N, C-alpha and C positions, 0 to 999 in steps of 0.2 A: 503493502499501499505505501502511493508515494505522502512525503512527507505534507499533512497540510495544517498551515502557515497559521491559520486558525485557531486551531486547537492547541499551539505550541503557542501563544499572545492569552490564549482564558487560561492553562496548565500553567505559565510560568512570569505572567505580562506583569505583576502585584510583588515579586521578586516572588523566591523559593529557595532551597536550600536543597541540592540535591545530591545521594548519598554514593559516596562512593562506592565504584565496583569491586575493590578488598575487606569497604568497610571501616569505621569510624570513625571517616570523618569525610564534611561535605562541600562539595564543590558552590557557590550560596549567587544566583543568579539575582541581578540588581530589577533587572526590567525587559519586555521582549518590546522592541520598534519593529520596522517594519519588515527592515535589512540587519535584523544582526540579534544574538542575542549577546543581551551584556554581563558579562561577569566580571565580582566581584569581591576582592581578598585586602586583606590590611595593607598588603605590602605591592601591591597590582589590578589592574581591572584589565580587562579585554575583553576583544568585542569575537565571537562563531557567529561568520557573514552567513547573514539564509540562504545567499545563492551554493553558499560553497558545501552546507548540512543539506542542504536539496540534495543537490550532486552527488552526496555521498550515501544518500538514503538510495538516489537513482541506481547508483553502484553496488549496493549491498543487493537489491531485486536485480540486480543482470548477474549476481553471482563474480563480477567480477570481484570485488573488496567481503570479504570473510567475516562474520556474527560473532563470531570470536572475538570475546573485547582485547585482546592482547595480539591478536592478529590484525582487528581492522585497523588498529594507531597508526601500523608500521603499512599499511593497505591504505588507507586514508595523506597519512605524509607523500606515499610514494603513488598516489594516482588523484589528490585536492587541493591540497595546501599543508605544509607543518605545521599551523596558525592551530592553538594548543589543542592537539588531533587528543591527549587523552584527555582533559575537560572535554570534550566530545564527545568521546567513549564513551564515559561516565551518564553526561546527559542521553545518547540515545538509546543505551539499555536501558534508563527510568523513561526511556515513549516506547520501550517495548522494543528496540530494533537490532534493539545485541541481544545474543543466548543469555540469558541468564543465568543456569548450570556453570559454563567455564569460569575460566579464575584466570586472575588478570596479572600477569608478568609479559612486562616490556620495560624496555631500558629507553630514555629519549633527553 
């Protein structure tokens, strides 16, 4: 199923804490605009571009990018962008695009 940006805005638009794949920590989403998901931490901020997220989901659906969270990060960096690939994995797993049963072991 393609990424429905309106669903993303509803789920995260007011801010959200997304659990990390390994657990125990969270990715803090401060806002969702029409163009990006905005992430905040005490030491950095980042934007995950809507176009990149949509491309990543499309490549998952085409079987180009793995649904295993660890392999996803490598594939996403290769085929889409190196920008916050691990944060993207946490969010796409929360949205149901990545396999929830796999463990997360990637070096970035």
